[in-house]
C-alpha positions as CSV (number, residue, x, y, z in Angstrom):
1,M,0.0,0.1,-0.1
2,S,2.8,2.5,0.7
3,D,4.2,2.3,-2.8
4,V,0.7,3.1,-4.3
5,L,0.6,6.2,-2.0
6,D,4.1,7.1,-2.9
7,A,3.3,7.3,-6.5
8,Y,-0.1,9.6,-5.9
9,P,2.0,12.1,-8.0
10,Q,0.8,10.0,-11.2
11,L,-2.4,9.0,-10.0
12,L,-3.2,12.7,-9.9
13,R,-1.8,13.1,-13.2
14,G,-4.0,10.8,-14.5
15,A,-7.2,12.3,-12.4
16,W,-6.3,15.6,-14.3
17,T,-6.5,14.0,-17.5
18,T,-9.7,12.2,-16.6
19,V,-11.0,15.3,-16.0
20,Q,-9.8,17.3,-19.0
21,L,-11.3,14.6,-21.0
22,T,-14.6,14.6,-18.9
23,V,-15.1,18.5,-19.7
24,Y,-14.1,18.7,-23.0
25,G,-16.2,15.6,-24.0
26,S,-19.0,17.0,-21.9
27,V,-19.0,20.5,-23.9
28,L,-19.2,18.7,-27.2
29,A,-21.8,16.3,-26.1
30,L,-24.1,19.3,-24.6
31,V,-23.5,21.4,-27.8
32,L,-24.5,18.3,-30.2
33,A,-27.3,17.3,-27.8
34,L,-29.0,20.9,-28.1
35,V,-28.2,20.6,-32.0
36,F,-29.7,17.9,-32.6
37,G,-32.0,17.6,-29.8
38,L,-33.6,20.8,-31.4
39,A,-33.6,19.1,-34.5
40,G,-36.3,16.6,-33.3
41,T,-38.6,18.9,-32.9
42,A,-38.5,21.1,-35.9
43,R,-41.5,21.3,-37.9
44,S,-39.3,20.3,-41.0
45,A,-39.5,16.5,-41.1
46,W,-36.1,16.7,-43.2
47,V,-34.5,18.5,-40.2
48,R,-36.0,15.7,-37.8
49,A,-34.9,13.0,-39.9
50,V,-31.0,14.5,-39.9
51,G,-31.2,14.3,-36.5
52,R,-33.1,10.9,-36.1
53,V,-30.0,9.4,-38.2
54,Y,-27.3,11.1,-35.8
55,V,-29.2,9.9,-32.5
56,E,-29.7,6.6,-34.3
57,F,-26.4,5.6,-35.5
58,F,-24.1,7.5,-32.5
59,R,-26.4,6.0,-29.8
60,G,-25.9,2.3,-31.3
61,M,-22.1,2.8,-31.4
62,A,-19.6,1.6,-29.1
63,T,-17.4,4.6,-27.7
64,L,-14.6,2.1,-28.1
65,V,-14.8,1.6,-31.7
66,L,-15.3,5.2,-32.2
67,M,-12.0,5.7,-30.9
68,Y,-10.5,3.1,-32.6
69,W,-12.0,4.3,-36.0
70,F,-10.7,7.9,-35.2
71,F,-7.1,7.3,-34.1
72,Y,-6.3,4.0,-36.0
73,A,-8.8,3.7,-39.2
74,L,-9.4,7.5,-40.3
75,P,-5.1,7.9,-40.5
76,L,-5.3,5.2,-43.3
77,V,-7.2,7.8,-45.8
78,G,-5.5,10.8,-44.6
79,F,-6.9,12.2,-41.9
80,R,-5.2,12.2,-38.5
81,F,-6.4,12.9,-35.3
82,T,-4.4,13.3,-31.8
83,P,-5.2,11.0,-29.1
84,M,-7.1,13.4,-27.0
85,A,-9.2,15.0,-29.9
86,A,-10.1,11.3,-31.2
87,A,-11.0,10.4,-27.2
88,V,-13.0,13.4,-26.9
89,L,-14.6,13.2,-30.2
90,S,-15.7,9.8,-29.4
91,L,-16.9,10.3,-26.2
92,G,-18.7,13.5,-27.1
93,L,-20.6,11.9,-30.4
94,N,-21.7,9.0,-28.0
95,I,-23.0,11.1,-25.0
96,G,-24.5,13.6,-27.1
97,A,-26.8,11.0,-28.9
98,Y,-28.1,10.1,-26.1
99,G,-28.1,14.2,-25.1
100,A,-29.9,15.0,-27.7
101,E,-32.9,12.6,-26.7
102,V,-32.9,14.3,-23.3
103,V,-33.3,17.6,-25.2
104,R,-36.1,16.5,-27.4
105,G,-38.0,15.3,-24.4
106,A,-37.8,18.2,-22.1
107,V,-38.8,20.5,-24.8
108,R,-41.7,18.2,-25.7
109,A,-42.4,18.3,-21.9
110,V,-42.9,21.9,-21.5
111,P,-47.0,22.4,-21.3
112,K,-48.4,23.5,-24.6
113,A,-50.0,26.0,-22.7
114,Q,-46.8,28.0,-22.6
115,Y,-46.1,27.7,-26.1
116,E,-49.8,29.0,-27.0
117,A,-48.7,32.0,-24.9
118,T,-45.8,33.1,-26.8
119,V,-47.8,32.8,-30.3
120,A,-50.3,35.1,-28.6
121,L,-47.8,37.3,-27.6
122,N,-46.6,37.6,-31.3
123,F,-42.9,36.1,-29.9
124,T,-40.9,34.9,-33.3
125,P,-39.9,31.4,-33.3
126,V,-36.5,32.1,-31.8
127,Q,-37.8,34.2,-29.1
128,R,-40.0,31.5,-28.1
129,M,-37.4,29.1,-28.1
130,R,-34.7,31.3,-26.0
131,R,-37.3,33.1,-23.5
132,V,-39.9,30.7,-22.6
133,I,-39.5,27.0,-23.9
134,L,-35.7,26.2,-23.4
135,P,-35.2,28.1,-20.1
136,Q,-38.0,25.6,-18.6
137,A,-36.5,22.5,-20.4
138,V,-33.4,23.2,-19.1
139,A,-34.9,22.6,-15.5
140,L,-36.3,19.1,-16.8
141,M,-32.8,18.4,-18.8
142,L,-30.4,19.0,-15.5
143,P,-30.8,15.8,-13.9
144,P,-30.8,13.1,-16.8
145,F,-27.5,15.4,-18.2
146,G,-26.0,15.3,-14.9
147,N,-26.0,11.1,-15.2
148,L,-24.9,11.4,-18.8
149,V,-21.6,13.6,-17.9
150,I,-20.9,10.7,-14.9
151,E,-21.5,8.0,-17.8
152,L,-19.0,10.1,-19.9
153,M,-16.4,10.1,-16.9
154,K,-16.6,6.3,-16.6
155,G,-16.6,5.8,-20.2
156,S,-13.2,7.8,-20.3
157,A,-11.6,4.9,-18.8
158,V,-11.0,2.9,-22.0
159,V,-8.9,5.9,-23.4
160,S,-5.5,4.1,-22.1
161,L,-6.0,2.0,-25.2
162,I,-5.4,4.6,-27.5
163,T,-2.3,6.0,-25.5
164,I,-3.6,8.5,-23.5
165,G,-2.3,8.5,-20.0
166,D,-5.5,8.6,-17.9
167,L,-6.4,7.7,-14.7
168,T,-6.6,4.0,-15.7
169,F,-3.6,3.9,-17.6
170,R,-1.3,5.3,-14.6
171,A,-2.9,2.8,-12.4
172,K,-1.9,0.4,-14.7
173,Q,1.9,1.9,-14.9
174,I,1.9,1.6,-11.1
175,Q,0.5,-1.7,-10.6
176,N,3.2,-3.1,-12.9
177,A,6.0,-1.1,-11.3
178,T,4.7,-2.0,-7.7
179,G,3.2,-5.3,-8.0
180,E,0.3,-4.2,-5.9
181,T,-3.2,-5.0,-7.6
182,L,-5.6,-4.3,-4.8
183,W,-4.8,-1.1,-3.6
184,T,-3.9,0.6,-6.7
185,Y,-7.5,-0.2,-8.0
186,V,-8.9,0.7,-4.5
187,A,-6.8,4.0,-5.0
188,I,-8.4,4.6,-8.6
189,L,-11.9,3.3,-7.6
190,L,-12.2,6.2,-4.5
191,I,-10.7,9.4,-7.2
192,Y,-13.3,7.9,-9.9
193,F,-16.0,8.4,-7.0
194,V,-15.0,11.8,-5.9
195,I,-14.7,13.0,-9.5
196,A,-18.4,11.8,-9.7
197,Q,-19.5,13.0,-6.6
198,A,-18.0,16.5,-8.1
199,L,-19.7,16.0,-10.8
200,Q,-23.1,15.3,-9.2
201,S,-22.6,18.4,-6.8
202,L,-22.1,20.9,-9.6
203,V,-25.2,19.5,-11.3
204,R,-27.5,19.9,-8.0
205,L,-26.1,23.4,-7.9
206,A,-27.0,24.5,-11.7
207,E,-30.4,22.7,-10.6
208,R,-31.0,25.2,-7.7
209,R,-29.9,28.0,-9.5
210,V,-32.2,27.0,-12.7
211,D,-34.9,26.9,-10.0
212,R,-34.4,30.4,-8.8
213,M,-34.1,31.9,-12.2
214,L,-37.4,30.3,-13.1
215,G,-39.0,31.5,-9.6
216,R,-39.3,27.7,-8.3
217,R,-38.6,26.6,-4.6
218,A,-35.6,24.4,-5.0
219,E,-36.0,21.3,-2.9
220,A,-33.9,20.3,-0.3
221,T,-30.9,18.0,-0.8
């Protein structure tokens, strides 16, 4: 166990890489989720079809397969990605597909009377979405989005297979150097747990802020 504790700088470097992957991947996933989720609520059948193709394709694709595709296969036809870019793209595209369904469902869940009120007030479609529909939908999106971000963080554990020195990669190095299997993986289990709890706390904070913005009374947590 002491050998594992002595190697804590390596674990911290790996944890920082995992946090970076989570942040970058989450930002990409959020952008894609909003774009294709809103596309799923569009009046145009063609726009809805584009959103559906994205969701069905990337939701059904394993993240690891996408990583191998970006990092090992595409360079064969002239498209090269750094390991970090390949990992972020893979994680973002996969989780963004799930997030798009969250966005679509949240927008659809806003009471129809709210939409009718914006029409009566002569709001443009952009004003309707920005000022009335989306703020209420965000309150519904946050809890499932929090779960998806944690899933993305846990999914990043496979990026060591494309040479990224994340937390799992550093743990394997420490295990090979010290022979300590049990305590090495106990250590990274705890670190992953701490990161997940930090992410969950940020989501809860965002939920409370959105509730206050909408004039709702935040539930005690």
